[in-house]
C-alpha positions in Angstrom: 42.6 -30.8 -28.5 40.6 -27.7 -28.9 37.4 -27.2 -26.9 34.3 -26.1 -28.5 31.2 -24.8 -26.8 28.2 -27.1 -27.0 24.9 -25.8 -27.9 21.7 -27.0 -26.2 18.1 -27.3 -27.4 15.1 -26.5 -25.2 14.4 -30.2 -24.7 18.0 -30.9 -23.7 18.0 -28.0 -21.2 14.7 -29.2 -19.8 16.3 -32.6 -19.1 19.4 -31.1 -17.6 17.5 -28.7 -15.4 14.8 -31.2 -14.6 12.1 -28.8 -15.8 9.2 -29.0 -18.3 10.3 -27.9 -21.7 7.5 -25.3 -21.8 8.8 -23.7 -18.6 12.3 -23.7 -20.1 11.0 -22.2 -23.4 9.1 -19.5 -21.4 12.3 -18.5 -19.5 14.3 -18.5 -22.7 11.9 -16.2 -24.4 14.1 -13.1 -24.2 17.4 -15.0 -24.9 18.8 -14.8 -28.4 19.7 -18.3 -29.6 23.3 -18.9 -30.6 22.1 -20.9 -33.7 18.8 -21.4 -35.4 18.0 -23.9 -38.1 14.9 -25.7 -39.5 15.1 -28.3 -36.6 15.1 -25.7 -33.8 16.9 -23.2 -31.7 20.2 -23.8 -30.0 21.4 -22.0 -26.9 24.8 -21.5 -25.1 24.6 -23.1 -21.7 25.8 -20.0 -19.9 23.1 -17.8 -21.5 20.4 -20.4 -20.9 21.4 -21.0 -17.2 21.2 -17.3 -16.5 17.7 -17.2 -17.9 16.6 -20.4 -16.3 18.0 -20.1 -12.8 20.1 -17.0 -12.4 17.7 -14.1 -12.8 14.2 -13.1 -12.0 12.5 -10.6 -14.3 10.5 -7.8 -12.7 8.5 -5.1 -14.3 11.4 -3.0 -15.6 14.6 -4.6 -14.2 16.3 -7.9 -13.8 17.2 -9.2 -10.3 19.3 -12.1 -9.3 17.6 -14.7 -7.1 19.6 -13.4 -4.1 18.3 -9.9 -4.7 14.8 -11.2 -5.1 15.1 -13.2 -1.9 16.4 -10.2 0.0 13.4 -8.1 -1.2 11.1 -10.9 -0.1 12.7 -11.0 3.4 12.6 -7.2 3.7 8.9 -7.2 2.7 8.1 -9.9 5.3 10.0 -7.9 7.9 8.0 -4.8 7.1 4.7 -6.8 7.3 5.8 -8.1 10.7 6.5 -4.5 11.9 3.1 -3.4 10.7 1.4 -6.3 12.6 3.4 -5.4 15.7 2.3 -1.8 15.4 -1.3 -2.9 15.1 -1.0 -5.1 18.2 0.5 -2.1 20.1 -2.4 0.1 19.0 -0.2 2.4 17.0 -2.1 1.8 13.8 -5.8 2.0 13.2 -7.7 0.0 10.6 -8.9 2.1 7.6 -12.5 1.2 8.4 -12.2 2.7 11.9 -10.6 5.9 10.6 -13.3 6.2 8.0 -16.0 5.7 10.7 -14.4 8.3 13.0 -14.1 10.8 10.2 -17.7 10.2 9.2 -18.8 10.8 12.8 -16.7 13.9 13.1 -18.1 15.5 9.9 -21.7 14.6 10.6 -21.4 16.3 14.0 -19.6 19.2 12.4 -22.3 19.6 9.8 -25.1 19.4 12.4 -23.4 22.1 14.6 -22.8 24.4 11.7 -26.4 24.0 10.5 -27.7 24.8 14.0 -25.5 27.9 14.3 -27.8 30.4 12.5 -30.8 29.3 14.6 -28.9 29.7 17.8 -27.1 33.0 16.9 -29.9 34.8 15.0 -31.8 36.2 18.0 -28.7 37.7 19.6 -27.3 39.0 16.3 -30.7 40.5 15.4 -30.8 42.3 18.7 -27.3 43.6 18.5 -26.9 47.4 18.5 -24.3 47.6 15.7 -22.4 45.5 13.2 -19.3 45.3 15.4 -21.3 43.7 18.2 -23.1 41.3 15.8 -19.7 40.3 14.4 -18.4 39.7 17.9 -21.5 37.6 18.8 -21.1 35.5 15.7 -17.5 35.0 16.4 -18.3 33.8 20.0 -20.9 31.4 18.7 -18.5 29.9 16.1 -15.7 29.6 18.6 -18.1 27.9 21.1 -19.3 25.4 18.4 -15.7 24.7 17.4 -14.7 24.1 21.0 -17.6 21.8 21.5 -16.7 19.9 18.4 -13.0 19.5 19.3 -14.0 18.1 22.7 -16.5 15.7 21.2 -13.9 14.6 18.6 -11.4 13.7 21.3 -14.1 11.8 23.3 -15.2 9.9 20.2 -11.6 8.9 19.3 -10.8 7.9 22.9 -14.1 5.8 23.2 -13.4 4.0 19.9 -9.7 3.4 20.8 -10.7 2.0 24.3 -13.2 -0.3 22.7 -10.7 -1.5 20.2 -8.0 -2.2 22.8 -10.4 -3.9 25.1 -11.6 -6.2 22.3 -8.2 -7.0 20.8 
């Protein structure tokens, strides 16, 4: 007695896999039927089973359910690590970083815009270009030192507030 492979319709596969026939048809969309006639398409069980339960299609590759599950577990672990880093204060929310940067740049702009008014009298009264250049350099360095100290204070104040609140 020879064995022949049985061919299955979408409806029969839906019954066997306990799925809606539309869901089966959607999963079989990329599977080439073993036979097609005027009554419908017929699929080999091994081809249909791979498409229905054995593989998950991603954007450009095909993964098995085990691989997809492993990716999901890895993503969940990564999310847990991110949450832990937040709790430990190792990560800052994007909004806080944006606010700190905005504060830093607004203070920087204000200091730089005030620099000509502060430095002009001394530069004007300088005896030569070398002395004027040295005075300007001192004013710029003083402004930058003041900015760096205020940036550290701003960050530490925001970080202390965030840690106390959360």
